[in-house]
N, C-alpha and C positions, 0 to 999 in steps of 0.2 A: 290528879292530872300532873304530869311532869312539866317542869318549867324548862325553858331554853332548849326545846327539842326542835323547833322550827327555825330555819335560817332567816336572816334579816330580809325584809321586803323593801324594795326600792320602787315606789310608785311612779317615779319619773326617771327610769333608767334610759340611757341613750343607746339606740340600736343603729349600727352603721352597716349599710349594705355595700356590696362589692361595686355597685354602680356609682356610689358616692353619696347617695341620699342618706340623710340622718333623720330619725324620728324618735319620739318618746313612747316607751311602753312600760308596763309594770313587770318587774322581774326580781329574782333573788340575786342578780348580779348587777353591778352599776353600769357596765358597758357590755354590749353584745355585738358580735360580728356575724352578719348573715350573708349568705351567698346571693339571695334573690328576694325581692320585695315586690309590692304591688306596682311600683313605678317601672320595673323592668321585666316582670313576669309576662310571658306571652298571652296568658288568659286575660289579663287586664289591659294590656297594650294593644292586642289584636295583631301583633306581628308574630308570624310563624317562624320558628327556628328549627331547622332540620340539621341534626348532627349526622353526617354520613360517614360511617366507619367502614372502610374497605369496599365502597361502592354498593352497599346493601340497598340503599334507596333506589339507585338506578336499576339494579337487578330486579327488585320488586316491581318497578314501573314497567320494565320490559316484559316480565312474566304476565302482568295484568293486561297489558296491551295485547299480547299474544292470545290470552284467554278470551278477551272480548272479541278479537278478530275471528277466532275459531268459533265462538258462539253465534256470531252473526252470519256465518256461512250456511 
């Protein structure tokens, strides 16, 4: 078996989220920057975030409302 093939492991590496939360994880890097964590992810917080690009969400809602209206006639 070859020696020195695996990178160093840091059992208490610091992860820093874009929301400002810091927590410890095991990693091969001492410091990690993450965009989203359990403190700000919509699945864990229950807050829904809708990113509307060029009114796509509004267009979809209008088409769905028209389809429901048409189906109930």
